[in-house]
C-alpha positions in Angstrom: 132.0 134.2 121.3 129.8 134.3 118.2 130.7 130.7 117.2 130.1 129.6 120.7 126.7 131.3 120.8 125.8 129.8 117.4 126.7 126.4 118.6 124.7 126.8 121.8 121.7 128.0 119.8 121.9 125.0 117.5 122.1 122.6 120.4 119.2 124.4 122.1 117.2 124.0 118.9 118.0 120.4 118.5 117.0 119.8 122.2 113.8 121.6 121.6 113.0 119.6 118.5 113.7 116.3 120.3 111.6 117.3 123.2 108.8 118.3 120.9 109.1 115.0 119.0 108.8 113.0 122.2 105.9 115.1 123.5 103.7 114.9 120.5 104.6 111.3 119.7 103.9 110.3 123.3 100.5 112.2 123.3 99.3 110.8 120.0 100.9 107.4 120.8 98.7 107.1 123.9 95.6 107.7 121.8 96.9 104.9 119.5 97.5 102.7 122.4 93.9 103.1 123.7 92.5 102.7 120.2 94.4 99.6 119.0 93.2 97.1 121.6 89.5 98.1 121.0 90.2 98.1 117.2 91.7 94.7 117.4 88.7 93.5 119.6 86.4 95.0 116.9 88.2 93.5 114.0 88.6 90.0 115.5 85.1 90.1 117.1 86.8 88.8 120.3 86.1 89.9 123.8 89.0 91.4 125.7 90.0 90.1 129.2 87.6 92.5 130.7 84.0 91.6 130.2 82.0 94.5 128.7 78.5 93.2 129.1 77.7 92.9 125.4 79.8 89.9 124.4 81.6 90.0 121.2 79.7 93.0 120.0 81.4 95.6 122.2 84.4 96.0 120.0 82.2 96.3 116.9 80.1 99.0 118.5 83.2 101.0 119.4 84.6 100.8 115.9 81.3 101.8 114.3 81.2 104.8 116.6 84.9 105.6 115.8 84.3 105.4 112.0 81.0 107.3 112.2 82.8 110.1 114.2 85.4 110.4 111.5 82.9 110.6 108.6 80.5 113.0 110.5 83.4 115.3 111.5 84.6 115.4 107.9 81.1 116.2 106.7 80.6 119.0 109.3 83.9 120.7 108.5 82.9 121.0 104.9 80.2 123.5 105.9 81.9 124.8 109.1 85.1 126.5 108.6 85.9 127.7 112.0 89.1 126.8 113.9 88.9 124.0 116.4 89.5 125.1 120.0 90.6 123.2 123.1 87.0 122.9 124.3 86.4 120.3 121.6 89.5 118.3 122.7 88.4 118.6 126.4 85.0 117.2 125.4 86.6 114.4 123.5 89.0 113.3 126.3 86.2 113.7 128.7 84.1 111.2 126.7 86.9 108.7 126.5 87.5 109.1 130.3 83.8 108.7 131.1 83.5 105.5 129.0 86.5 103.9 130.8 85.2 105.1 134.2 81.8 103.4 133.4 83.7 100.2 132.7 85.5 100.5 136.1 82.1 101.1 137.8 80.6 98.0 136.2 83.7 96.0 137.2 83.2 97.1 140.8 79.6 96.2 140.7 78.3 99.8 141.0 76.3 99.5 137.7 74.8 96.8 135.6 75.9 95.7 132.1 73.7 95.1 129.1 73.2 96.7 125.7 72.4 100.2 126.8 75.5 100.2 128.9 77.6 98.8 126.0 76.2 101.4 123.5 76.8 104.3 125.9 80.4 103.2 126.8 81.5 102.2 123.3 79.9 105.4 121.8 81.7 107.6 124.3 85.0 106.0 123.8 84.6 105.8 120.0 83.8 109.5 119.7 86.5 110.5 122.2 89.4 108.6 120.7 88.4 109.5 117.1 88.3 113.2 117.9 91.4 113.0 120.0 93.3 111.4 117.2 92.3 114.1 114.7 93.4 116.7 117.3 96.8 115.2 117.9 97.5 114.7 114.1 96.4 118.3 113.6 98.9 119.4 116.3 101.7 117.3 114.8 101.0 118.7 111.4 101.0 122.4 112.6 104.4 121.9 114.4 105.8 120.3 111.2 104.7 123.3 109.2 106.5 125.6 111.7 109.8 123.6 111.4 109.2 121.3 114.2 109.3 117.5 114.2 108.5 115.9 110.8 105.4 113.9 110.3 107.5 111.1 108.9 109.1 110.7 112.3 106.5 111.7 114.8 103.7 109.4 113.5 105.8 106.2 113.3 107.2 106.9 116.7 103.6 107.4 118.0 102.6 104.1 116.6 105.6 102.4 118.3 104.6 104.0 121.7 101.0 103.0 121.0 102.0 99.4 120.5 103.8 99.4 123.8 100.8 101.0 125.6 98.4 98.5 123.9 100.7 95.6 125.0 100.4 96.7 128.6 96.6 96.9 128.3 96.5 93.4 126.9 98.7 92.2 129.6 96.9 93.9 132.5 93.4 93.0 133.5 90.6 94.2 135.6 91.2 97.3 137.8 94.8 97.5 136.8 93.9 97.7 133.0 91.3 100.4 133.6 93.4 102.4 136.0 96.2 102.5 133.4 93.8 103.6 130.7 92.3 106.4 132.8 95.8 107.7 133.8 97.2 107.8 130.2 94.0 109.5 129.0 94.8 112.4 131.3 98.5 112.4 130.3 97.6 112.6 126.6 94.8 115.3 127.2 96.8 117.9 129.2 99.4 119.1 126.5 96.7 119.0 123.7 94.0 120.9 125.6 96.6 123.6 126.5 96.8 124.4 122.8 94.2 127.2 122.0 93.6 126.3 118.4 94.4 123.2 116.4 94.0 124.5 112.9 93.8 127.9 111.4 90.4 129.1 110.4 89.4 129.8 106.8 90.7 126.7 105.1 88.9 126.4 101.8 87.2 123.2 100.7 87.5 123.2 97.0 90.2 120.8 96.0 92.6 121.0 93.0 92.6 118.4 90.4 96.1 117.2 91.6 94.7 117.1 95.1 91.8 114.8 94.0 94.2 112.4 92.3 96.6 112.1 95.1 93.9 112.0 97.9 91.9 109.2 96.0 95.1 107.2 95.6 96.0 107.5 99.3 92.5 106.6 100.5 92.1 103.8 98.0 95.3 102.1 99.0 94.5 102.4 102.7 91.0 101.0 102.0 92.2 97.9 100.1 94.8 97.0 102.9 92.1 97.7 105.5 89.7 95.2 103.7 92.5 92.6 103.6 93.4 93.2 107.2 89.7 92.8 108.3 89.2 89.7 106.3 92.5 88.0 107.3 92.0 88.9 110.9 89.0 86.5 111.0 91.3 83.7 109.7 93.8 84.5 112.5 91.2 84.7 115.2 89.6 81.3 114.3 92.8 79.4 113.6 93.2 76.5 116.0 96.9 76.1 115.3 98.2 79.4 116.3 100.9 79.2 118.9 101.0 83.0 119.4 97.9 84.8 120.6 96.3 87.0 118.0 96.8 90.1 120.1 100.6 89.3 120.1 100.5 88.9 116.3 98.9 92.3 116.0 101.4 94.0 118.3 104.3 92.4 116.4 102.9 93.8 113.2 102.6 97.3 114.7 106.2 97.2 116.1 107.7 95.9 112.8 105.8 98.5 110.7 106.8 101.3 113.1 110.5 100.3 112.9 110.4 100.2 109.1 108.8 103.7 108.9 111.2 105.1 111.4 114.2 103.7 109.6 112.9 105.2 106.3 112.3 108.6 108.0 116.0 108.9 108.7 116.8 108.2 105.1 114.2 110.6 103.8 112.1 113.2 105.6 109.1 112.6 103.3 106.7 109.7 103.4 107.0 107.1 100.6 104.5 108.0 97.8 101.4 105.9 98.0 101.9 104.3 94.6 105.5 103.4 95.4 104.5 102.0 98.8 101.7 99.9 97.2 104.2 98.6 94.6 106.5 97.4 97.5 103.7 95.9 99.7 101.5 94.3 97.0 103.8 91.3 96.2 104.4 90.7 99.9 100.7 90.7 100.8 99.9 88.7 97.6 102.3 86.0 98.5 100.9 85.9 102.1 97.3 85.7 100.8 98.1 82.9 98.3 100.0 80.9 101.0 97.3 81.2 103.7 95.0 78.5 102.4 97.8 76.0 101.9 100.2 76.4 104.8 99.8 73.8 107.7 102.8 74.9 109.7 101.6 77.1 112.7 104.7 79.2 112.4 104.2 79.7 108.6 100.5 80.6 109.2 101.5 83.2 111.8 104.2 84.7 109.5 101.7 85.1 106.6 99.2 86.8 108.9 101.8 89.1 110.4 102.9 90.2 106.9 99.4 91.3 106.1 99.2 93.1 109.5 102.5 94.9 108.8 101.3 96.0 105.4 98.1 97.4 106.9 99.9 99.3 109.6 102.4 100.7 107.1 99.6 102.0 105.0 97.9 103.4 108.1 100.9 105.5 109.0 101.8 106.4 105.5 98.2 107.7 104.6 98.2 109.9 107.8 101.4 111.5 106.7 100.4 111.9 103.0 97.0 113.3 103.8 98.5 115.9 106.2 100.9 117.0 103.4 98.0 117.2 100.9 96.0 119.3 103.3 98.7 121.8 103.6 99.5 121.9 99.9 95.8 122.2 98.8 94.9 124.5 101.7 92.1 122.2 102.7 90.9 121.5 106.2 92.8 118.6 107.7 89.7 117.5 109.5 88.0 117.1 106.1 90.8 115.1 104.5 91.8 113.0 107.4 88.2 112.3 108.7 87.2 111.1 105.2 90.3 109.0 104.8 90.1 107.3 108.2 86.4 106.9 108.0 86.6 105.1 104.6 89.3 103.0 106.0 87.2 102.0 108.9 84.3 101.1 106.7 86.5 98.7 104.6 87.8 97.1 107.8 84.2 96.4 108.9 83.5 95.1 105.4 86.5 92.7 105.5 85.4 91.5 109.0 81.9 90.9 107.8 83.0 88.9 104.8 85.5 86.8 106.8 83.1 86.1 109.6 80.2 85.2 107.3 82.4 82.9 105.0 84.1 81.1 108.0 80.6 80.6 109.6 79.5 78.4 106.7 81.2 75.4 108.2 84.0 74.7 105.7 87.2 76.3 107.0 89.3 75.3 104.0 86.9 76.6 101.4 86.2 79.7 103.5 89.9 80.5 103.9 90.5 80.1 100.1 87.5 82.4 99.3 88.8 85.1 101.7 92.3 85.0 100.3 91.0 85.2 96.7 88.6 88.0 97.4 91.2 90.0 99.2 93.8 89.4 96.4 91.2 90.4 93.8 90.5 93.7 95.7 94.2 94.5 95.9 94.9 93.7 92.3 92.0 95.8 91.0 92.8 98.9 93.0 95.7 100.2 91.0 93.7 99.6 87.7 90.7 101.6 88.9 93.0 104.3 90.4 94.9 104.7 87.1 91.7 105.0 85.1 90.3 107.6 87.6 93.6 109.5 87.4 93.5 109.6 83.6 89.9 110.8 83.6 90.6 113.6 86.1 93.7 114.6 84.3 91.9 114.7 81.0 89.2 116.9 82.6 91.8 119.1 84.1 93.6 119.5 80.7 90.4 120.4 78.8 89.5 122.9 81.5 93.1 124.5 81.3 92.9 124.7 77.5 89.5 126.4 77.7 90.7 128.8 80.3 93.8 129.8 78.2 91.6 130.2 75.1 89.1 132.6 77.0 91.8 134.5 79.0 94.1 137.2 77.7 97.8 136.6 78.0 99.3 137.7 81.3 100.5 141.4 81.1 103.5 141.2 83.3 105.0 137.9 82.4 108.5 139.4 82.0 108.3 140.8 85.5 110.1 138.4 87.8 108.2 139.6 90.8 104.8 139.2 89.1 105.8 135.8 87.9 106.8 134.6 91.4 103.5 136.0 92.8 101.6 134.2 90.2 103.6 131.0 90.8 103.0 131.3 94.6 99.3 131.9 94.2 99.0 128.8 91.9 100.5 126.7 94.7 98.5 128.2 97.5 101.5 129.7 99.4 101.2 132.1 102.3 102.7 135.6 102.2 105.7 134.5 104.2 106.3 131.4 102.0 106.2 133.7 99.0 109.0 135.8 100.4 111.0 132.6 101.1 110.3 131.5 97.5 111.7 134.7 96.0 114.8 134.5 98.0 115.3 130.8 97.2 115.0 131.6 93.5 117.8 134.2 94.0 120.0 131.3 95.3 120.1 132.5 98.9 121.0 130.2 101.7 118.8 129.5 104.8 121.1 131.5 106.9 120.8 134.5 104.7 117.0 134.2 104.3 116.7 134.1 108.2 118.8 137.2 108.6 116.9 139.0 105.7 113.4 138.2 107.2 114.5 138.5 110.8 113.5 135.0 111.7 115.4 132.0 113.2 117.0 129.5 110.8 114.9 126.8 112.3 111.7 128.7 111.4 113.0 129.3 107.9 113.7 125.6 107.6 110.0 125.0 108.1 109.0 127.6 105.5 111.5 126.1 103.0 110.0 122.6 103.6 106.5 124.0 102.9 107.7 125.7 99.7 109.3 122.4 98.5 106.3 120.4 99.6 103.7 122.6 97.9 105.6 122.7 94.6 106.8 119.1 94.7 110.4 120.2 94.5 113.2 118.1 96.0 115.8 120.9 96.3 116.6 124.5 95.4 117.6 123.8 91.8 114.5 121.7 91.2 112.4 124.6 92.5 114.1 127.1 90.2 113.6 124.8 87.2 109.8 124.6 88.1 109.6 128.3 88.2 111.2 128.6 84.8 109.0 126.0 83.3 106.0 127.9 84.7 107.3 131.1 83.1 107.7 129.3 79.7 104.2 127.9 79.9 102.6 131.2 80.7 104.4 132.9 77.9 102.9 130.6 75.3 
């Protein structure tokens, strides 16, 4: 009976995890599906099948509003540390719905187009989708902390769903396109608005030295791939030899990148570290950039472009996962970290677009293409050099600060007390009270089942706490955690 009950409980937990994974991935995927077509329109400065009344500028207006919302949200949360409530999400989805409803009204002839119309519509949709994205990622991150679907699986699955939704939007036109958009906005809004709070209040803003290094790396790698994406997209948009529409190339890049990330998530639950991902993607993107000015075959040209797109979408997914993990580890508001990262990425996309459009407008496509490729390649090559120098400078400052602190502080009094040692270790890594309890039991060699029984919680919940402990300490397993605690004890004893 007990074995049967345990089996049933395990099956129920697995079913609940799968349902949660599908729910959050679909909700966030819809936001991606609504954003990607407008983002592509912005990046390529092309008008979609539906006329927006502002020519090629509508997409750019949307993306400027999207980027500004990210940066302003991050800045506001530096000073405002209250939890986000469902009213904010209701306002965001309402703005996105209003923008699409205005487009429908214009299509039906109820209102006129023009710049005022374009600014209001693009601003409403840009604000709404940017805020909705932050809300959904915050929800996914919270569930992951509680032992729910991992970020490494939920976000790539969301991008895959978003690619499918974006394909439908590109395929549809007129009333059908907007009716589909209005419907899926409601579908995405309902489960997120039902959530009372998206993030716990009281997250601090001060960032550890390690947090600065990791965050700068993640953002800088996203920025350089964003720049290359923006610049190369101009080449793809103006190429006369393309046999596949640019929208199809972008969707292919999203699907391929999503499948790669999903495959990796089943091999490992964590995201690939940003430096490792950059090391894998750099030679691929470099070859594509070098080949672009010289290839004459349409198929080869498309393949090189899609490779750059794949690298960009891989970095987009990976930075979202990494930033969520850094936010939890450093106890920093996710809205600050993620808003900053995505805002900077958006600015670099616009910079790449501006460069590509300006160079290609000079009237010499061959020379312009070569300049775009060389500039993008230079930016990609210089990034790890600058990141390494910054990392060394920050680490040197941290070491000097630590030495000064040790020189001015008395030796810890209870360093031989295991409980005091674990409390200090937990405080150093910003653990919660419950995570500290799990840490102590893990260091005793206890199993997840034992810890669950000891603390009166479900094994699935304990799984989430163990994941948080490993994540905050950078451990890969129980033995590695114990080794880190012992190393910390030896250092404090000096």
